[in-house]
C-alpha positions, 0 to 999 in steps of 0.5 A: 421503491427505496423504502423496499430496497432498504427493508430488503437489505436489512432482512438480508443482513439479519439472515446473514447474522442468523446463519453465521451465528448458528454455524460459528457459535458465540466465539464469533464476535458481532458488532451491530451497534451504530457506535461500534460499526462507526469505527469501521466506516473508513480506512486511513483515507478518511475523506471517504466514509460508509457505515457498514451494516454489520461487523464480524470478527472471526475467532479463527480462520475456520469461521471465515468461509461460513461468513462468505457463504452466508453473504453469497447466499443472501446477496450481501456485499462484504470486505475483509479488513486488517488494521485499516491503515490503507490509503486508497479506500480499499477497505471502505465498506459497502453500504449495508454490507459486512466487514470481515475484520481479521484482527483476531487472526494474528498469529505467527503459526510457524517459522522454518529457519532451514527453508526460510519460510514463515506461515502467518495469519492475515491479522499478524502485523508486518513487523511481528514477522521479523520480530519472531524470525529475528530469533533465527537471524532472519527477517521479512523484507517488505517494510511499509512505514506503517509496519508496526500496525499494518497487517500482512493480509492488507499488505497482500491485498495492496502489494505493499512495498516500503523503503527497502523495496528498491533492492528487495522487492514488494510483497509479491516477491515475498509471498509464496502461497496464500490460503484463501476463501474464494467468493463462492465459499470454498477454501483453496491454496494459491501458489502451492499445493500445500500452504505448510510446504510452499514451493518457490516456483509452482507450476501452472498459472500464477494465481498467487500473483493474481491474488496479491495486489488484487485489493481484496476483490478475489477472496479473503486470505486466511493463511499466508506463506512468506519468504524470509531473508537472512539479516545482512552482515553490514548496514551503512546509512547516510543523510545527504542534504542538498540546496535544491530538489533537482540536485537531489534527484540527479544524485538518485539517477547517478547512484543507479547509473553507477551500477549501485543498488542501495537497500533504500533511497528515500527523499524528503523536501523542505516542508517534509523535513521540517515537519519530521524534525519537529515531530521526532528530532531525528537530527535533520537539517531544517534548512535543507531544500531536499534530503536523501536517506541512502542505506546500503547493506550486504557483506562488510567489505562490499558495503564499505566500498559502495558506501564510499562511492555513494558518498562521493556521488553525493558530494559531486552533486552539490551535497551541502552536508553528509551525515553518516550514522555512527551506530545503530541508535543513530541509524534508528533515529534517522529512520524514525524520522522518515517513517513518522512523516505521514503522522508528522503532517498533522503538525502542518494541517488537520487533513491531508490526501496522500498519493503514490504515483510512480515516475521514471527515475530520470523524470523525478525532478520534472515530476516534482516541478509539475507537482509544485505548479499544480500546488500553486495553481490550487492554492494548497501546500504539498509535502513530498516524502517518497521512495526516490530509488524506484520513482515511487512518489508520495505527495501529501496534499494538505488542506482544511475541510473546515475551510471548504478545501476538500474538493480542491484537495481531491482534484489536486490529488487526482491531477498529481496521479494523472501527471505521473501517468503523463510522465510515463509512470503509473497511478500507484506504486503500493497503496492501491487504486481503491476508490481513491484513484478508480476514476483515473484508471481510464487515463492509464488503461483502455476500455479493453484493458479494463474489461479484461481486468474486470473479467478476470475479477469476475472469474473469481467473483461472478456475484460481484459481492467481494469488495465491490466498487473498488479499482474499476471506474463506475458511473456512480463513482466517476460519472459517465463521461470520466469513466470512459475518458481513455487516452493512450499511455505516453510510452504507448505513444512513443512506441516503447510499449504495445497493447495486445 
């Protein structure tokens, strides 16, 4: 029976290739060799790997719909892929499935400086939007650490954030409309009647909001309309060092409690500080137990006044050193160190797993203490570098696969994610659920919740072929027992939220 199933899968892939080759012609790039396909077997969550059956690279957006229709016709699962920088296994291929690699769809199609809107293709990198918009004094606000290479299509799939999402919001706040190929092969625009003239508040159901953050399970984006912002008049940046982690956490809460909303508040613990400084030489204090990077922007006088208030709050909370960026070069060096954090972990360990759970700001210190306890119990190091302003943790679990530490690292990562839920937070702030946290979904959502979400997904994709096996726990991925192990959310238990 297994042999027959394998034969059927090969025939289905061959039929897909035949159909798309006939409809799209030679400009459609096809990768069928094992070595070629191997480059697409994983995203940045390298602990999970599946070799795809076929990789197709459309030359233009008109070729995406024929690929989707061919996959539907022959029952072949598929996943759209950008740069492969995702950290939750969201772009992991299905076995014997098709990868629709959108790297060639990388153009900035239009920038309208009057309406402050850009129309881009999904393979355009995040930073390239700001590079083009910068000619008009505009920029695209969401700024993931991987913004040099990550694509806007992937950002839309995961609802990516970044250091400056505290003030400016996530991808969902900046996407006005999405042209998408639905799983039945039809092309539509979500969020507006016309992708080239998107409106800021479309009437009717917010299907754009459903699509953004759906992790590629509701269709394939082919054009995206994004909102642009004007460059702020003034930007001030500082690094505040602290003798212990709780003092840094208390400072974060104090700044927000004072009514100040910085553009960014980032935090690093000592392990992360040392790795980043060794890698980039950003001028961090390697002896600091914790450091905050705080940036304010806006009108000149307002920015200066708030900056003085933030500096004073840092000093009131045991800050041991306050470094203020003197110019743009020093500011860039500070941010280069922070944005190199994940790559810098290679200096500490050959492998790491990264989580991105969220906790209330007031429980940051408690969360970090809990992570330290879990780390000690597992016998594995954890470095912390994260968006402290909105409680979006980024603990990096360091391990050596060669020493057999992989299973312990995966369990520790899952325990940390579930700790965030227990503290009244959530499993993911911006990286998505993917396959990485799917088994923990019942810790946060009831069976009825998960069923409702899955029914919504099925309304877009009744065949279940569009990026299957992601987000939702399945017996194959999690085992029967874990897939149903729901416990009420802590905020539900305290009566602060209700399920309907």
